[in-house]
C-alpha positions as CSV (number, residue, x, y, z in Angstrom):
1,M,99.0,112.9,70.8
2,N,101.3,110.7,72.8
3,T,100.5,111.8,76.5
4,K,103.8,111.0,77.7
5,I,105.4,113.2,75.3
6,L,103.0,116.1,76.5
7,L,103.8,115.7,80.0
8,N,107.1,115.3,79.1
9,T,107.2,118.4,77.6
10,A,105.2,120.4,80.2
11,L,107.8,119.5,82.8
12,N,110.5,120.3,80.7
13,G,108.5,123.4,80.5
14,L,108.2,123.9,83.9
15,D,112.1,123.1,84.7
16,R,112.9,125.6,82.1
17,L,110.6,128.5,84.2
18,G,112.2,127.2,87.3
19,Y,116.0,127.8,86.1
20,T,114.8,131.4,84.6
21,L,113.2,132.4,87.8
22,D,116.4,131.2,89.7
23,Q,118.6,133.0,87.0
24,Y,116.9,136.1,88.0
25,G,116.9,135.5,91.7
26,I,113.5,135.0,92.2
27,T,113.0,131.4,93.7
28,G,114.7,128.2,93.3
29,K,111.8,126.2,94.5
30,V,110.0,126.2,91.1
31,N,110.9,122.2,89.6
32,R,108.9,118.6,88.7
33,H,109.8,117.8,92.0
34,N,108.3,120.2,94.4
35,L,105.5,120.5,91.8
36,A,105.0,116.8,92.6
37,A,105.2,117.3,96.2
38,F,102.9,119.8,96.2
39,V,100.3,117.7,94.2
40,M,100.6,114.8,96.5
41,A,100.0,116.7,99.3
42,E,96.9,118.1,97.9
43,Q,95.7,114.8,97.1
44,K,96.1,113.5,100.6
45,H,94.5,116.6,102.0
46,L,91.7,116.2,99.4
47,E,91.4,112.6,100.7
48,G,91.2,114.0,104.0
49,E,88.7,116.3,103.0
50,W,86.3,113.6,101.4
51,D,87.1,111.3,104.4
52,S,85.6,113.9,106.9
53,L,82.2,115.0,104.8
54,Q,81.7,111.0,104.4
55,V,82.1,110.8,108.3
56,R,79.7,113.9,108.9
57,F,77.1,112.4,106.3
58,E,76.6,108.8,108.2
59,R,76.7,110.6,111.4
60,R,73.4,112.3,110.5
61,K,72.1,109.4,108.6
62,S,72.4,107.8,111.5
63,S,70.8,110.5,113.7
64,V,68.4,110.5,111.2
65,E,67.2,106.9,111.3
66,A,67.7,107.1,115.4
67,L,64.5,109.8,115.1
68,I,62.6,107.8,112.5
69,H,62.8,104.5,114.5
70,S,61.7,106.6,117.8
71,V,58.6,108.3,115.9
72,E,57.7,104.8,114.6
73,G,57.8,103.8,117.6
74,R,55.6,106.5,119.4
75,A,53.5,106.1,116.7
76,E,52.7,102.7,117.3
77,R,52.1,102.8,120.8
78,L,49.9,105.7,120.0
79,L,47.5,103.8,117.2
80,A,47.5,100.3,119.0
81,P,44.9,101.0,121.2
82,F,42.9,102.3,118.1
83,L,44.0,98.9,115.7
84,K,42.8,96.7,118.3
85,R,39.7,98.2,118.3
86,G,39.3,98.2,114.3
87,K,40.3,94.4,114.4
88,S,37.6,93.4,117.1
89,A,34.9,95.1,115.5
């Protein structure tokens, strides 16, 4: 089935639902425009959450890399005398 026809049918149904609810005095905010605005707002919210997660991940990654670098440096300093002794023997 053509997706454009399916989307148009769904949007017409949404408009009809909004019109019916409006007739009963429940709400006038159910229509395709408000739905599109809600979807776009949620998309931006999710993009912000994704960016936040990426920043947290990079920060943790940086911390772990710094810790590894520090441990490697200390290990080299501690093992240097033993390595020199092994080369001279």
